[in-house]
C-alpha positions in Angstrom: 0.0 0.0 0.0 2.7 2.6 0.8 4.5 2.0 -2.5 1.3 2.3 -4.5 0.4 5.5 -2.6 3.9 6.9 -3.1 3.6 6.3 -6.9 0.9 9.0 -7.1 2.2 12.5 -7.0 -0.6 14.0 -4.9 -0.3 11.3 -2.3 3.5 11.6 -2.2 3.1 15.0 -0.7 1.2 13.7 2.3 2.6 12.3 5.6 2.3 8.5 5.6 1.8 6.3 8.7 1.5 2.5 8.5 0.1 0.7 11.6 -1.4 -2.7 12.0 -1.5 -3.3 8.3 -3.4 0.0 7.5 -2.2 3.1 5.6 -2.9 6.5 7.0 -2.1 9.7 5.1 -2.2 13.2 6.7 -1.9 16.8 5.7 -0.1 17.5 9.0 3.0 15.8 10.4 2.4 16.7 14.1 -0.4 15.7 16.5 -3.3 16.2 16.5 -3.8 15.4 12.9 -7.1 16.1 11.0 -7.8 12.5 9.8 -9.7 13.9 6.8 -7.8 11.9 4.2 -9.0 8.4 3.5 -7.3 5.6 5.5 -6.8 2.3 3.8 -7.4 -1.0 5.5 -7.0 -4.6 4.1 -10.2 -6.7 4.2 -9.8 -10.2 5.5 -11.4 -11.8 2.4 -9.3 -9.7 0.0 -9.4 -6.2 -1.3 -9.5 -3.0 0.8 -11.8 -0.7 2.7 -11.3 3.0 2.7 -12.6 5.1 5.6 -12.4 8.9 6.3 -11.9 8.8 10.0 -12.8 12.4 10.7 -16.5 11.6 10.1 -16.5 7.7 9.9 -17.5 7.7 6.2 -16.8 4.5 4.3 -15.5 5.9 1.0 -15.5 2.5 -0.7 -14.3 -1.1 -0.8 -11.9 -1.4 -3.9 -10.6 -4.7 -4.9 -7.1 -3.7 -6.0 -4.5 -1.4 -4.4 -4.5 0.7 -7.6 -8.2 1.3 -7.3 -7.7 2.1 -3.6 -5.1 4.8 -4.4 -7.4 6.3 -7.0 -10.2 6.4 -4.5 -8.1 8.2 -1.9 -7.1 10.8 -4.6 -10.7 11.2 -5.7 -11.7 12.0 -2.1 -9.0 14.3 -1.0 -10.3 17.3 1.0 -10.8 20.6 -0.8 -7.5 22.5 -1.0 -5.4 19.5 0.0 -1.7 20.3 -0.6 1.6 19.2 0.8 1.7 18.1 4.5 2.7 21.0 6.8 5.2 20.8 9.7 2.4 21.4 12.2 -0.8 20.1 13.6 -4.5 20.5 12.6 -4.5 23.8 14.6 -1.7 25.2 12.4 -3.6 24.8 9.1 
């Protein structure tokens, strides 16, 4: 998942975190983070689930990592740019 996300120029600008097999991307590198970029989780039966944690919205359940990356990009927040060296309060 991290390699696939890194291959996309818009996602390469975000701050990645991998934990427990999930990929999280953020517009901030310090805590607290906004959690408004889709997080990617593997499904036990195959494929992925993408959730925007800031509001709990399930953005989709793509089958391939390429589809998952495209879904993250399609759901980036308005005005999403490179990650800042700060927290959600600094945006």
